[in-house]
C-alpha positions in Angstrom: -17.8 7.1 192.2 -15.7 9.8 190.3 -12.2 9.2 189.0 -10.1 12.2 189.0 -7.1 11.0 187.1 -3.6 11.2 187.2 -0.5 13.4 189.1 3.2 13.3 189.2 2.7 13.7 192.9 0.0 13.7 195.1 0.4 14.8 199.1 -1.8 13.9 201.8 -2.2 16.5 204.5 -2.5 20.3 203.8 -1.0 21.9 206.7 2.2 23.8 206.6 4.7 20.9 205.7 2.1 19.0 203.1 1.1 22.6 201.7 4.8 24.1 201.2 5.7 20.3 199.8 3.1 20.7 197.3 4.0 24.0 196.4 7.9 23.4 196.1 6.9 20.6 193.5 4.5 22.6 191.5 7.1 24.7 191.3 9.3 22.3 189.7 6.3 21.8 187.3 5.2 18.4 188.8 1.2 18.4 188.6 0.8 18.2 192.3 -2.5 17.1 193.9 -2.7 18.4 197.5 -5.6 16.6 199.3 -7.3 17.9 203.0 -9.6 16.0 205.1 -11.2 18.4 206.7 -12.9 21.9 204.7 -10.1 24.8 204.5 -9.0 26.0 206.7 -9.3 24.5 209.9 -8.3 23.7 213.5 -8.2 20.3 213.8 -4.7 19.6 213.1 -1.2 20.7 214.0 -1.2 24.0 211.5 -4.3 26.3 213.0 -4.2 29.5 214.9 -2.4 33.1 214.7 0.8 33.0 215.9 4.4 30.8 216.2 7.6 31.1 217.4 10.3 31.5 214.6 14.1 30.6 216.2 17.6 30.1 215.5 18.2 29.2 219.2 18.3 25.0 219.9 20.7 22.8 221.3 21.2 20.9 217.9 23.7 22.6 215.2 21.5 20.9 212.6 18.2 22.6 213.5 20.2 26.3 213.6 21.4 25.6 210.3 19.0 24.6 208.4 17.0 27.6 209.3 19.0 30.0 208.5 17.8 28.7 204.7 14.7 28.8 206.6 14.7 32.1 206.9 15.4 33.6 203.7 12.5 31.2 202.3 9.8 32.3 204.3 10.9 36.5 203.2 11.0 35.2 199.6 7.4 33.8 200.2 6.6 37.2 201.6 8.2 38.9 198.5 6.2 36.7 195.6 3.6 37.1 197.7 3.6 40.7 198.5 1.9 39.7 202.4 3.3 39.9 205.5 4.5 36.7 207.3 7.6 37.2 210.1 7.5 40.1 212.7 10.9 40.3 214.3 11.1 40.7 218.4 13.3 38.8 219.2 13.2 35.8 221.4 14.0 35.6 225.0 15.3 32.7 226.4 15.7 31.5 230.7 16.6 29.0 232.3 19.0 27.8 235.8 22.4 28.5 234.2 24.0 25.3 235.4 20.9 23.6 232.5 22.3 21.6 230.8 20.0 22.7 227.9 19.9 26.0 228.3 23.9 25.9 227.7 23.4 23.7 224.6 21.4 26.9 223.3 23.6 29.6 224.4 26.7 27.4 222.9 25.1 26.6 219.4 24.0 30.3 219.3 27.7 31.1 219.8 28.9 28.8 217.7 26.7 29.6 214.4 27.2 33.9 214.6 24.0 34.3 215.8 22.8 37.6 217.1 22.4 37.6 220.8 22.0 39.8 224.1 23.2 38.4 227.3 21.5 39.6 230.4 21.9 40.2 234.0 20.4 40.0 236.6 21.0 43.7 237.3 19.9 44.8 233.5 17.7 42.4 233.2 14.7 44.6 234.4 15.7 47.4 232.4 15.4 45.5 228.9 12.4 43.1 230.2 10.2 44.6 232.5 7.0 43.1 233.9 9.1 39.6 233.5 10.4 38.0 237.0 13.5 36.0 236.3 14.3 33.5 238.2 16.4 32.4 241.2 19.7 31.3 240.3 18.2 31.9 236.4 20.0 33.6 233.2 19.3 34.9 230.4 19.5 35.8 226.4 17.8 37.1 223.5 18.1 35.9 220.4 17.6 39.2 218.4 16.8 37.5 215.0 13.8 36.0 216.0 10.1 36.4 215.7 6.9 35.7 215.4 5.0 33.9 212.0 1.6 34.2 211.4 0.5 30.8 211.1 -3.0 31.3 209.3 -1.8 33.7 207.4 1.5 31.3 206.5 -0.6 28.9 205.6 -3.3 29.9 203.2 -0.7 32.2 202.0 1.7 29.1 200.4 -1.8 26.9 199.3 -2.6 30.4 197.3 0.9 30.6 195.6 0.6 26.7 195.0 -2.8 26.7 193.4 -1.5 30.5 191.5 1.5 27.6 190.3 -1.6 25.3 188.8 -1.4 23.0 192.0 -5.2 21.5 192.8 -6.3 21.3 196.4 -9.4 18.9 197.0 -10.3 19.4 200.6 -12.9 17.5 203.0 -12.0 14.5 200.9 -11.0 11.7 203.4 -8.1 8.7 202.4 -9.7 5.8 202.6 -6.9 3.5 200.8 -3.8 3.5 199.7 -2.5 1.2 197.1 1.2 1.1 196.5 3.3 0.1 193.3 5.0 1.9 190.8 2.1 3.8 190.3 0.5 4.6 193.6 -3.7 5.0 194.0 -5.0 6.4 196.0 -9.0 6.8 197.6 -11.0 9.5 198.7 -14.3 9.7 200.4 -14.7 10.9 197.2 -12.6 9.8 194.2 -9.4 7.4 193.2 -6.5 9.0 192.2 -2.9 7.5 191.1 0.5 9.5 190.8 3.8 8.4 190.7 5.0 9.4 193.6 2.9 10.0 197.3 4.0 12.8 200.3 2.3 11.7 203.3 2.5 14.8 205.9 -0.8 13.8 207.6 0.5 14.6 211.5 -1.8 12.5 213.9 -3.1 10.9 211.2 0.2 10.1 210.2 -0.1 6.0 211.8 -3.6 5.4 210.3 -2.8 6.4 206.6 0.6 3.9 207.1 -1.5 1.6 208.1 -2.9 0.8 204.5 1.2 0.8 203.4 2.3 -2.0 206.2 4.0 0.4 208.5 3.2 1.7 212.1 5.5 4.4 213.3 6.1 5.2 216.7 4.6 8.3 216.8 2.1 9.7 220.1 -0.3 12.4 219.3 -1.0 14.8 222.8 -3.4 17.7 223.0 -2.1 21.2 224.3 -4.3 23.4 225.7 -2.9 26.7 224.4 -4.1 29.4 226.3 -4.0 33.3 226.5 -3.9 35.2 230.0 -5.2 39.1 230.8 -2.9 41.8 230.5 -4.0 44.0 234.0 -2.8 46.5 231.5 -4.2 46.6 227.8 -0.6 47.0 225.9 1.4 46.8 228.5 3.1 42.6 226.7 2.6 43.9 223.4 5.4 44.0 220.3 4.8 47.6 220.7 6.3 47.8 223.8 8.8 45.7 222.4 8.0 42.0 224.0 10.2 39.5 222.8 8.8 36.1 222.4 9.7 34.0 225.4 10.8 30.4 226.1 11.5 29.3 229.9 13.8 26.5 230.3 13.0 24.4 233.8 11.3 25.8 236.1 9.9 25.0 239.7 6.8 24.4 238.3 8.0 22.5 236.0 10.9 20.7 234.1 8.9 20.9 230.6 9.4 24.3 228.3 6.6 27.1 229.4 6.9 29.3 226.0 5.3 32.7 225.2 4.4 35.4 222.6 3.0 38.9 222.9 -0.3 39.8 222.6 -1.6 39.6 218.8 -4.5 38.1 218.1 -6.6 38.7 221.2 -6.3 42.1 221.9 -5.0 42.3 225.7 -4.2 38.6 225.8 -1.1 37.2 225.8 0.0 33.7 224.4 1.9 31.3 227.0 1.3 27.6 227.2 2.9 24.1 227.7 5.1 22.3 225.7 3.4 19.3 226.6 0.1 18.2 227.1 -1.9 14.5 227.2 -2.3 12.1 224.8 -5.2 11.4 222.9 -6.8 9.6 220.1 -6.4 13.1 217.3 -10.4 11.4 216.4 -11.4 11.1 219.7 -9.6 14.7 220.5 -12.4 17.1 222.3 -13.0 14.2 224.6 -9.7 15.1 226.4 -10.0 17.6 229.4 -7.0 17.2 231.0 -6.4 20.9 232.6 -2.9 19.6 234.6 -0.8 21.8 231.9 -3.2 24.6 233.0 -2.3 24.0 236.7 1.5 24.7 236.1 1.2 27.6 234.2 -0.6 29.8 236.3 1.9 29.3 239.4 4.5 30.0 236.5 2.6 33.4 235.9 1.6 33.9 239.3 5.0 34.1 240.4 7.0 34.8 237.3 4.4 37.8 235.1 3.6 40.0 237.2 1.4 41.9 234.5 -1.1 39.3 233.8 -4.2 37.9 235.2 -3.7 34.3 235.8 -5.7 32.9 234.8 -6.5 31.9 231.6 -9.2 34.1 229.1 -9.9 32.2 226.4 -8.4 28.3 225.6 -8.0 26.8 222.6 -6.6 23.7 221.6 -3.7 21.9 219.3 -2.3 18.9 218.3 1.5 17.5 218.8 2.6 14.3 217.0 5.7 13.1 219.1 8.4 10.5 218.4 10.3 9.6 221.0 13.1 11.6 220.5 11.6 14.7 219.5 12.9 14.7 216.2 10.9 14.9 212.8 10.8 11.6 210.5 11.8 12.8 206.3 12.6 9.6 204.9 11.2 7.0 202.1 8.7 4.3 203.3 11.1 1.4 204.2 9.6 -0.9 201.2 8.1 1.8 198.8 10.6 4.2 197.5 8.0 6.5 195.4 5.8 6.8 199.2 8.3 9.9 200.9 7.0 10.5 205.2 6.9 13.6 207.1 6.3 13.1 210.3 6.6 13.6 214.1 6.6 17.6 213.9 6.7 17.5 217.8 5.4 20.9 218.7 8.6 23.1 217.3 7.9 22.3 213.0 6.0 24.8 211.7 9.2 27.0 211.3 11.4 24.7 209.6 8.1 24.2 206.6 9.5 26.6 203.7 12.4 23.9 204.7 11.1 20.7 205.4 8.7 21.2 201.6 11.5 21.5 200.6 13.6 18.5 201.5 10.9 16.0 200.7 10.0 17.1 196.9 13.5 16.6 196.7 12.9 13.0 198.1 10.3 12.2 196.5 12.0 12.7 193.0 14.9 11.4 194.2 17.1 14.0 194.2 19.9 14.3 196.9 18.9 16.5 199.4 20.1 19.8 200.5 20.5 18.7 204.4 22.1 15.3 205.9 18.7 14.0 206.8 20.6 10.9 209.3 19.2 12.6 212.2 15.6 12.2 210.7 15.4 9.2 209.2 13.1 5.9 210.7 16.0 3.8 211.3 16.8 6.0 214.7 13.3 4.0 215.5 14.6 0.3 214.3 13.7 -1.8 217.1 9.4 0.4 218.2 8.4 0.2 214.3 6.2 -2.0 213.8 4.2 -3.3 211.2 0.2 -2.6 210.2 0.0 -5.6 208.2 
């Protein structure tokens, strides 16, 4: 077995959160190793695919505040690398006018002075053609929102990390972690040592934490990522000014349905159900549940008349959920030089630059830029288990 030396910091998991963390550490002149169990790029986790929604529309002020800086950091990456990773499309939010979640989002956007266009039933169809607004629904558009080009963003931040002297070792699965003042990380290829360790391993977080005697209340679910054919090619694309959208609760479902204008596949629109079925990340292909697709087919037939209500392409993605769907950004309770970023619950991608900055700050023992109390693991006190 080859041993490959000492680092200031090791980051395990080269998804968007781990890659931004490694990049931030390298920017601070820290000798950083980014480890990934699969060959990069891969589609086995949560950061692959061509598009993600970026938005400030949230029920909680703390997410909206974080995204203020998030947009600036994404723009900074674009400028630094000379690569476009964001396209403004606006985000259409629809929901029953008496729905608490819908009203909370509306209030948060107002409080934080985010530019919003409120749509009425009378003017809805001239602003948003080919969408049927459900009876009793309200609608608004967060005009600052849009699409992040996910694969491109991930590749770009990894490239910037390497330009700063950072080391990526892919196809190296971590087999052991020995905590201590210097953490020892063993992989299928070598043994590495570092003053600090950051774990951003998505669905594999608890498998790694088991080596450190900790288990978090994380649930891994597999999402069917569905693409639907336009009856008239180009009718739901960005050039026709079709926005991203979120449908909060509808006849078919209590969970959100979300969509993005056609982009990755010409003539196909990405529309997904914001929930999936429990799975083991190493056995994900055995998970064949299609109940979410049934819900989407009924919704599309009723509300999106310009689409064929039968998915043309079905891919998959894993969500790692916490009980409250807020992230975990915290120190290991027993080892202050091990930092954990986990449970991004299907809405974390857009926060990549901010989460990278925060995990970097935690790993260097700095005061974090934001109040992390919503993300501390002590909120799950009763549900945190020992792996020993």
